[in-house]
N, C-alpha and C positions, 0 to 999 in steps of 0.2 A: 388393860392387857393384864392377864394373870401371870403371876411369876411361876416359873417351873419349880416343882418341888420334888426333889429326889428323896429327901429324908423320910417322907411319909409313904413313898412308893417302893422303896427297896428295903431289903432286909439282908443280913450277913450271917453266915454260919460257917463252921469249920468242919471239913471231912477228915483232913489229916493235919494234925498239929505240927507246928515247926519243930524240927529236930536235927540233930547231927547224925549223918549216915556215913559210915566208913567201911562198908562191905557190900557185896552182892546180896540183895535181899528184896523181898516183896512187902510193901506196906499197904494194907487195905484199909481205906478210910471208912468212917461210919456213914450211915445213910442220912441224907439231908431232906427234910420234909418240904415239898414244894407246894403243899396245899394252899390254896388261895393265890398262887402266883401262876403266870402264864409262861414262865421260862426261867432260866438261870444262867448266871455267868460263872464259869469256872475260872479261877485265878490261881496261877502257880507263881510263887515268888522264891527266888534263889538268893542265897547270900553268896559267901566265897565258895567256889568250887575248884579244888585242886585238879592238876592234871592237864592233859591235852584234849583236843576235841574228839579223839578216839578212845578216851578213857573216862571213867566215872560218869557213865551215861545214865540218865533217868528218863524212862518212858512213862507216860501217864495214859491210863485208860479210863474213860468216863463210862460208868455202868449205871443201869436203871433198873427199878423194880417196883411193884405195887406193894411190897412189904418192906418195913424198915430194916429187917436184918436177914432176910433170905430171898433167894430167887433172882439175884442180880445178874444181868447179862450186859454184854458190851452195847453201847448205844450205836444205832445205825448211823452212817455218815449223813444221811438226809436229816437227821434230827440234831445235827451239830452245825454250828456256824464258825468257820466256813464249812460248807458241806463236803469239801474235799480237802483233806489234809489238816483237819482241826487238831486231831490228837498229835500228829507230827509237829504241828506248830507249838505244842506245849513241851516238847522234848527238851531236855537240858543236857549239855555236854560239859566235860571238864573245861575249865578255863572260862566258863559262862558265868561271870560274877555280877551280882546285884542287878538281876533282871526280873521283870514281871511279864508274864505271858497269859494269854486269855483265850477262852473258847466259849461259844454260846450253846445252850441246850434249849431246844424247842419241842422236845418229845412230849408224850402224854402220860408218862408214868409218874407216880406220886413222889418217888424217892430217887435220888441220884447219889453216887459216891464216886471217889476217884481211887484208882489203884496205881501206886508208884512202883515200878520194877527198875531196880538198879543192877547194872551190869558193867563188866570191864573195869572193876575197881582196881587201881594201882596204888592208892595211897590210903 
């Protein structure tokens, strides 16, 4: 029986580098090249987030394009896993500390990126 090998079948890349955010802002990630892959897993990781659940809100939009730096548009729900509410599942609210969230991408575009929009900052 063959051993399952994820090391040689997965790759990692960063669209938005870890950072400290303390204001309402939009952070647009860089395009990640999916050439040679059949899908992608978008992972969002949060450290300490001050505030309550109605403050310091991060919403993440997964975008796709055939070009590495232009033409990005929002990914259709049908091309995300879960197909209903994938981006909502990535959202982070104040008081959500040390969590990891994920969504799958199964679309056909060559590049994806993530856009983080922060709102309701109180601290």
